[in-house]
C-alpha positions as MATLAB code, in Angstrom:
seq = 'MFLNKASSGRSFSIPISINLRGARRRQTREILDAALPQDQDWIRGASEGRGGPGARSQVPESSVGEEKAVLLGFFMMAFSVLMFFVVGITTVKPFVNSKWEEHADCVLLQTLVPDEWVDCRGVSEVPCLRARVNLSSTNQEAFLHLDEEPVLLHTECFYIPKCHMERKSVEEEVMKVKISLDQHVGISSWCLSDPSRHPNHVILNRKFTLSKALLALLWPCLMLGGGALLVGLVKLTQCLAHVCAEVSSEAAGERHAQTKVYRLMRRSSLRS';
ca = [
      97.401   39.119   -0.084;
      94.273   39.232   -3.178;
      94.517   35.229   -3.266;
      93.928   34.820    0.167;
      91.131   37.025    0.940;
      89.130   35.684   -2.643;
      90.220   32.275   -1.070;
      88.477   32.648    2.614;
      85.225   34.416    0.723;
      85.060   31.153   -0.879;
      85.627   29.558    1.824;
      82.374   31.073    3.773;
      79.852   30.990    0.775;
      79.785   27.772   -0.473;
      79.008   26.149    2.765;
      76.168   28.783    3.234;
      74.836   27.289    0.006;
      74.459   24.289    0.872;
      72.829   24.587    4.542;
      70.084   27.475    2.913;
      69.306   23.869    0.118;
      69.680   21.778    3.507;
      66.573   24.168    5.394;
      64.952   23.794    2.502;
      64.759   19.988    1.817;
      63.948   19.419    5.755;
      61.114   22.098    5.597;
      59.525   20.599    2.057;
      59.143   17.430    4.125;
      57.822   18.416    7.737;
      54.869   19.972    5.055;
      54.713   16.072    3.467;
      55.294   14.491    6.367;
      52.125   16.318    8.517;
      50.143   16.530    5.139;
      50.444   12.976    4.287;
      48.250   10.801    7.455;
      45.838   13.186    6.651;
      45.117   11.740    2.991;
      46.655    8.199    4.038;
      43.441    8.802    6.701;
      40.822    9.922    4.062;
      41.705    6.631    1.797;
      41.402    3.720    4.640;
      37.898    5.803    5.437;
      36.805    5.281    1.574;
      38.470    2.149    1.653;
      36.961    1.210    4.132;
      33.262    2.781    3.111;
      33.478    1.269   -0.132;
      34.545   -2.974    1.773;
      35.127   -1.892    4.512;
      33.867   -4.143    8.049;
      31.934   -0.777    8.732;
      29.928   -1.232    5.214;
      30.307   -5.158    5.920;
      28.078   -4.488    8.900;
      25.764   -2.139    7.548;
      24.590   -3.685    3.948;
      22.754   -6.620    5.935;
      20.736   -4.683    8.027;
      19.354   -2.357    5.185;
      19.085   -5.566    2.424;
      17.150   -7.291    5.352;
      15.107   -3.693    6.296;
      14.091   -3.684    2.184;
      13.231   -7.130    1.607;
      10.819   -7.363    4.587;
       9.337   -3.894    2.998;
       9.173   -4.813   -0.085;
       7.218   -8.308    0.632;
       4.726   -6.288    2.434;
       4.337   -4.766   -0.136;
       3.829   -7.714   -2.339;
       0.933   -9.267   -0.124;
      -0.708   -6.183    0.669;
      -1.394   -5.917   -3.195;
      -1.898  -10.150   -3.304;
      -4.497   -9.366   -0.434;
      -6.296   -6.616   -2.420;
      -5.969   -8.828   -5.097;
      -8.032  -11.712   -2.872;
     -10.405   -8.466   -1.922;
     -11.305   -7.676   -4.849;
     -12.054  -11.309   -5.641;
     -14.327  -11.483   -2.609;
     -16.430   -7.802   -3.051;
     -16.671   -8.274   -7.324;
     -18.930  -11.885   -6.140;
     -20.499  -10.613   -3.343;
     -21.218   -6.635   -4.082;
     -21.015   -5.519   -7.585;
     -21.806   -8.096   -9.322;
     -25.062   -8.470   -7.500;
     -25.594   -5.541   -8.430;
     -23.986   -5.486  -11.913;
     -27.346   -7.507  -12.475;
     -29.434   -5.942  -10.041;
     -32.567   -4.537  -12.759;
     -34.774   -2.696   -9.818;
     -35.340    0.445  -11.520;
     -38.450    0.417  -12.871;
     -40.972    2.870   -9.845;
     -44.497    1.693   -9.304;
     -46.736    2.260   -7.501;
     -48.284   -0.997   -5.361;
     -50.960   -1.057   -2.985;
     -51.325   -3.330    0.663;
     -53.333   -6.217   -0.063;
     -53.491   -8.891    2.812;
     -50.208  -10.429    4.958;
     -50.497  -13.998    5.375;
     -48.035  -16.156    8.319;
     -48.282  -19.941    6.489;
     -48.032  -23.273    8.814;
     -46.108  -24.353    7.222;
     -42.037  -22.825    7.851;
     -39.520  -22.910    6.265;
     -35.935  -23.718    5.940;
     -33.488  -21.427    7.720;
     -29.572  -22.003    6.513;
     -30.210  -25.161    7.008;
     -29.984  -24.997   10.726;
     -33.472  -24.612   11.883;
     -37.026  -24.176   10.912;
     -39.068  -20.716   11.518;
     -42.582  -19.049   10.473;
     -42.609  -16.978    7.204;
     -44.393  -13.604    6.497;
     -45.353  -13.036    3.442;
     -46.871   -9.500    1.679;
     -49.194   -9.625   -1.369;
     -49.554   -5.978   -3.406;
     -51.194   -5.054   -6.200;
     -49.498   -3.223   -9.084;
     -51.519    0.198  -10.092;
     -49.696    0.172  -13.664;
     -50.395   -3.191  -14.858;
     -53.483   -4.517  -11.838;
     -51.438   -7.896  -10.761;
     -50.181   -9.046   -7.795;
     -46.923  -10.052   -6.519;
     -44.820  -10.147   -3.855;
     -43.987   -7.855   -1.756;
     -39.949   -7.410   -0.326;
     -37.675   -5.822    1.493;
     -35.185   -5.946   -0.630;
     -33.816   -8.403   -3.391;
     -32.208  -10.774   -1.581;
     -34.906  -12.937   -0.587;
     -35.428  -13.120   -4.491;
     -32.664  -14.064   -5.496;
     -33.017  -16.484   -2.868;
     -36.276  -17.598   -4.624;
     -38.364  -17.290   -1.497;
     -41.513  -15.700   -0.807;
     -41.371  -14.304    2.374;
     -41.587  -10.464    3.411;
     -40.053  -11.281    6.286;
     -38.203  -13.904    8.408;
     -37.148  -14.296   11.543;
     -33.314  -15.072   13.014;
     -32.210  -18.492   13.305;
     -31.011  -18.882   16.538;
     -34.207  -17.874   17.890;
     -37.004  -20.090   20.282;
     -39.662  -20.979   18.605;
     -41.553  -18.943   20.948;
     -40.265  -15.965   20.946;
     -39.626  -16.342   16.561;
     -42.937  -17.043   17.011;
     -43.802  -13.116   18.829;
     -41.104  -12.056   16.329;
     -43.382  -12.490   13.121;
     -46.924  -11.072   14.924;
     -45.391   -7.865   15.595;
     -43.799   -7.662   12.150;
     -46.998   -8.573   10.905;
     -49.397   -6.557   12.867;
     -47.488   -2.809   12.053;
     -47.777   -3.785    8.307;
     -51.672   -4.782    8.937;
     -51.645   -0.935    9.166;
     -50.225    0.276    5.633;
     -53.478   -2.779    4.296;
     -54.900   -0.347    1.475;
     -52.252    2.271    1.251;
     -50.335    2.415   -2.189;
     -46.832    3.504   -1.991;
     -43.903    3.231   -3.727;
     -41.889    0.417   -5.330;
     -39.211   -1.236   -7.437;
     -40.338   -3.861  -10.090;
     -38.305   -5.727  -13.045;
     -41.161   -6.958  -15.241;
     -38.808   -8.706  -17.380;
     -36.515  -11.160  -14.777;
     -39.250  -10.971  -11.628;
     -42.763  -10.100  -12.577;
     -44.190  -11.867   -9.636;
     -41.778   -9.884   -7.418;
     -41.879   -6.483   -6.220;
     -38.737   -4.683   -3.642;
     -38.987   -1.601   -0.731;
     -35.598   -1.326   -1.066;
     -32.192   -1.720   -2.767;
     -29.519   -3.618   -1.422;
     -26.990   -3.535   -4.086;
     -26.530    0.292   -4.756;
     -23.564    1.738   -7.004;
     -22.159    4.076   -3.533;
     -22.221    0.773   -1.833;
     -20.484   -1.232   -4.626;
     -18.249    2.087   -4.994;
     -17.805    1.946   -1.158;
     -16.682   -1.755   -0.570;
     -14.190   -1.480   -3.292;
     -12.468    1.694   -1.882;
     -10.964   -0.611    0.687;
      -8.812   -3.476   -1.807;
      -8.222   -0.110   -4.042;
      -6.234    1.514   -0.647;
      -4.448   -1.279   -0.340;
      -3.314   -2.192   -3.988;
      -2.024    1.604   -4.143;
      -0.413    1.447   -0.330;
       1.104   -1.678   -1.675;
       2.353   -0.800   -4.704;
       3.506    2.725   -2.984;
       6.048    0.984   -0.538;
       7.338   -0.954   -3.174;
       7.928    1.408   -5.554;
       9.059    3.537   -1.926;
      11.928    0.635   -1.980;
      12.948    0.731   -5.219;
      13.680    4.159   -5.549;
      15.768    4.127   -2.216;
      17.851    1.175   -3.721;
      18.501    3.682   -6.748;
      19.298    6.838   -4.832;
      21.601    4.562   -2.967;
      22.765    2.997   -5.922;
      23.654    6.600   -7.158;
      25.080    7.958   -4.474;
      27.338    4.288   -4.372;
      28.584    5.422   -7.505;
      29.239    8.667   -6.995;
      31.424    8.534   -3.947;
      33.224    5.948   -5.546;
      34.345    7.969   -8.328;
      35.673   11.018   -6.089;
      37.582    8.325   -4.194;
      39.108    7.412   -6.998;
      40.132   10.791   -8.143;
      40.949   11.313   -4.776;
      43.033    8.566   -5.214;
      44.496    9.877   -8.717;
      45.120   13.127   -7.182;
      46.997   11.613   -4.022;
      49.265    9.683   -7.015;
      50.300   12.393   -8.179;
      51.283   13.914   -5.467;
      53.454   11.137   -4.495;
      55.140   11.698   -7.632;
      55.778   15.147   -7.209;
      56.723   14.341   -3.925;
      59.773   12.230   -4.751;
      60.668   14.578   -7.597;
      61.041   17.116   -5.338;
      62.866   14.869   -2.902;
      65.263   14.037   -5.565;
      65.996   17.432   -6.918;
];
């Protein structure tokens, strides 16, 4: 009787334990199967982000835009160098060579319009209004000019009308200036002289000044700075993008390693 009871109890306990182990294994398989597709999707997205078709379609567009920006920056810098060259010849060099700094007391003596007309830039001939003054400091006579440009052109004229005007119009214009200037005959005024280089010429105002030279240099400097800033920003963006790509690749590699460990653990659990 006791043997029968023991045998009957063993026959019931063994199937129950087997069923419990099978249920646990099925639950583990279900959990792993539910988690594995998410990991695979993440790995697939990371691989596509590193070298998939989506990345291949985005990289050329960004690289073309960056190349255009870099070319624009270099073009701006090259154009600024050309502007420096032009400004240096037309404004900075005359200012540096200009020595019209000594003030003198000038007394207007007379104005004269010679019968011989002067050549106006090879286009036509125009009358020339001359004005002579007396320097009170040295008691010498000199030709008066509005600025230093006529002196650089080696002319004695105080005023020259425009080249593209009719003969009658230029004569009337020169006579108007002469009448206006004759009202100051015998009156002293301040003028600028350069005794060392141009002893026979004086001017009323300087055309090439420090403020005008700095203003002319402002635009090339802005162009050069803008081009350098544009190139620097593009290079900085490329550097940051490279760093981000390296960080993302390292993170994807760590995630891939974790996935391999997870698969090994899953296989070991299934085998157990």
